[in-house]
C-alpha positions in Angstrom: 24.4 98.6 14.9 26.1 101.5 15.5 24.9 101.7 19.3 27.5 98.0 19.4 30.1 98.7 17.0 31.1 102.2 18.9 30.7 100.2 21.9 34.0 97.9 20.8 35.6 100.3 20.0 35.6 103.2 22.9 36.3 99.5 25.1 39.4 99.2 22.5 40.5 102.6 23.4 40.5 101.8 27.0 42.9 98.4 26.1 44.9 99.4 24.2 45.1 102.6 26.6 45.6 100.5 29.9 48.8 98.1 27.4 50.5 101.1 26.1 50.5 103.7 28.6 50.4 101.2 31.9 52.2 97.8 31.1 54.6 99.3 27.9 55.9 103.0 29.5 55.4 102.2 32.7 56.3 98.9 33.8 58.1 97.1 31.9 60.9 100.5 32.0 60.9 100.1 36.0 61.0 95.7 35.5 64.1 96.5 33.1 65.6 99.3 36.0 65.0 97.0 39.0 66.5 94.0 36.9 69.1 96.1 35.6 70.2 96.9 39.1 70.5 93.7 40.5 72.6 92.7 38.0 75.1 96.2 38.2 74.6 97.4 35.1 72.6 100.3 35.9 73.2 103.6 34.2 72.2 107.2 34.9 70.8 107.0 31.2 68.3 104.4 31.4 67.6 105.4 34.7 66.9 108.8 33.1 65.1 107.0 30.3 62.7 105.3 32.8 61.9 108.2 34.6 61.0 110.2 31.6 58.9 107.1 30.2 56.8 107.1 33.2 56.4 110.4 33.4 55.1 110.7 29.7 52.9 107.3 30.2 50.0 109.2 31.5 50.1 111.3 28.6 50.1 108.6 25.9 48.0 106.1 28.0 44.8 110.0 28.1 45.3 110.2 24.3 44.9 107.0 23.0 41.5 106.9 25.1 40.8 110.2 24.1 40.7 109.2 20.0 39.1 106.0 21.3 36.3 108.2 22.9 36.1 110.3 20.2 35.9 107.6 17.7 33.2 106.0 19.2 31.4 109.5 19.1 31.7 109.8 15.6 30.4 106.6 14.9 27.6 106.6 17.0 26.0 109.9 15.8 26.0 109.3 12.4 
């Protein structure tokens, strides 16, 4: 039973890392900048925040994945 639970937590960590790190902090801000550019309201602050979000997104995804991995290991070894 613990094995299935740890595998489930591991995959939840992967899914959350992909959603938050890749979609919310990488793809979505780029799409907002492209939309703002097409509308003619793109600012330097918006561009700077998008660059920062894209740079930090991989770190956030790695931390979320790592926490899911650590939780799965802890559950499977007890």
